[in-house]
Each structure stands twice: as structure tokens, then as C-alpha cells.
Phi, psi and omega in degrees: 000119181228154182225140183078183180221044180284184183298318177296309176300319171309317176295320180292321183296314177302315185284321175303316183295318183296323187273355177082017184271146177270140185217162176249116183242130172253130179223134172273132184285345174285344184241352177218139184276172176292318175304316177298325178298311183299317179299323189271324184249352180049054185286131184298143187305312181294322179284321180301325173303330182283337184272157184279166177257167179288162183091013174097358186285149179270166186281157183288340183217148179273340174215138179209136177212138169220195197286340176241014175191149175226135184235131172209171179242148175220153169249143177226174181239133185233161181303136182285143170287346176284144174304137185320313181292339186256338179276143179294321183220157182285331186254130176242156187281149182221120178266132179234139169267130180246129183245122177243132173230183177288347184249338190201163166241123182236141183232130180236139176210157179287318186284158177276083181222128178278107178292324172306319183291315187294315189266334179040063178284157178267120188236079183284145187297335188274346185282162184282167175306311178301325184284324179302316183291318177293327182291317180308293182306315178299322180294328179301310186287331173299322174308314175304319174303312185298318182299316183297324179296328179298317180299313181305320177296323173298321177295317180298318182295321180294313186301322179292318184293333181288331186273352182255146173297139180075010175278002184309306180298321176299311180300315182297307182303321176290314173304322171295336174278317189291315187300306177303325182291326171296308177310313189290315180299324177295309173316302187299306184301319190296318181294314186292326173299322178295318172302311183291332167306327173262344180300314181301314184307309196280320180293323171308328185267004178289155171290130182099351180258171175235158183290341181283343176292340189292334179301330180296309184298330171307313178306321181294320175295318176301317182295313179300324173297323176295315178308315176301315181303309185295327180291314172304322173299320181287325176289320173302314183292327175293320173297325179294318178298318176301319178293320176304316176297317174298322174300321186294315182294317174313311181299314181296314183297320171306315184299313180299318178302319186293319185290310186284335187297311178286332174283335168302315182297314182296310182289331172290329181285316179286348185276346178271141183266073170295147184287325181298325185279321183285337175283325191265332185262081186244000178234165172301317182292323180292322179297311182289321177304309182279328190261337176233318183288315182301318179294324180293316176301319175292329181287320174300311186299313175298320177297317183291318179295313179301310177305318187287322184294314181300312182295319175297319177295316176302319184295324185287327189277337188299125181292000000 
């Protein structure tokens, strides 16, 4: 596992290529030029055109394959540079372009992040080249699982806030963060699943690889499928929390309507000039008793009844 393309790494790359050893090189495009990559790795011209340029430019193709190289893009999640208290999530997405040949595995990205250090995959020297590529790609997909776990923990916190009084603002703020992140993760994993479905066949056909290595990449496709299922489950949980919040608001509106309905009836009733009323409300005590105290007592009783019913309902829903 090598990072960067300094003088010592160049010497190590040259030695490994001379010995016929397979290696993984991770490079940041903000630190290394394409010319240096070509000089050190002898990247085929057509494969080079499929890779992104420095400065944030996108690649000309999302997937490229021929007999001596395969190029595709995957996203992984790395530690955020923002302070943990200020960042919404600890992990942030990083797009990496992957080049696989019979001699090496190359990962390219714009940011100055060492993927070997961030992913720390297990790469035994006695295993095949296919297993090395599989381990690196598997470690990248596992970071998506870690990012999804962060989202699920956030949903658990939202569920607790929903069960507590006065958690409406907290719920709305957290759901505004969770919803877009889930949608973005699903979109990316769906695209990567299509890439992984083809990757195994193309890599197994490269020089130095074996058709038996394709079983490794089938596992990656299955893992992406499981990630999609988990993301959909998180999206369903988000929808349930939204429904719960709407139900609580509807319940509160119903309680307020229950309070004001008898008040509306009483004010409407006493607002009519019936002869009985004009004959019997002839003192200050009758006026205050029938016009203010009676509606106030009824409102308080309705409010207490509504609060008691709402509290009992929330206790039953609390996990």
C-alpha cells in the first residue's frame, strides 16, 4: 500500500514493477500531475483519458474497460475535517476513481487524504491480485455502511425527541439533515451497484487475474444490494417519523378544536337575544357567572382532558 508519488514512492513503484509485484497506489490529484503518473506507471493512453484531471474536472467516462485496464468511480466516506461539534456528521463522502491493471491498483481523488490510512484494509501478501482489489473495494463499501449507521443513530435520536414534549423543533431540524443525506446515499449506491455488476467480469479478464476471482466481485455486488436495502429501511423510518410528527400536530389541533367548540357554542348561544336571557341576566353576578366563569371552567376541563389523553398516547408510543 503506497500513498503519493514522492521520490521514495517512485523508487518503490519501479522496484515492484521490475519484480512483477502487484501493489496498491493511492494518489491525490492536487499533489501529483498526470505526467508524473504516466512516467511512474505507464498508464495506457485510452485509460488515462478515462481518468479525471486535476482541479476538480470530471472524467470523460464513468466506466472504461479494455483488455489491459479497467477504470471506474466509487465513493467512500472519510473523517470530516470539520470539528465534530460543528459538523452534522463525522463522515463525509469522497469520490475516488479506480484504475485496475495486471500490475497495480491505482486510486485517484482530488483531496489530500490517504485512503490506505483511512480504510486500512487487510491485504495478506500470499493472496491473489483479485483478492487485493476485492479487499480495497470492500473497505470502500464498508465506509458507506459506517455512514449509514450514523444516519440510523440520528434517526434514533429523532425518535426519542418525538416521544418527548417540546421536541418539535429538534425533530424538524434533524429530519432536514437526514432526508437529503439518505436520498444522496441511495442515488450513489444505485449507480455503484450497476458499476459493480460489470466490474467483476472485466477485472477477471485482465492479465494476471483469474476467472475464479469473479466470485469476489459478486460479493461486492451483493453487498451493494444489501446497502440499498438498508438505505430503503432508513428512508422508511424517516417517513414514519414524519408521519408521527404530523399525527402529533393533528392531535394537538383536535384538542384545540375540542376546547374551542363548546366555547364557540356558548358564545353563539349567549350572543342571541332570547327573552329568557334578557330577563334573567339582570345582575352583575349573573353576567359574570354565565358570560365568563362558565366558559372558562369548561375550557379548563377540556384542556385537562385533552392533555391527559395526549400524555397517555405518547407514553404508549414511546419506545
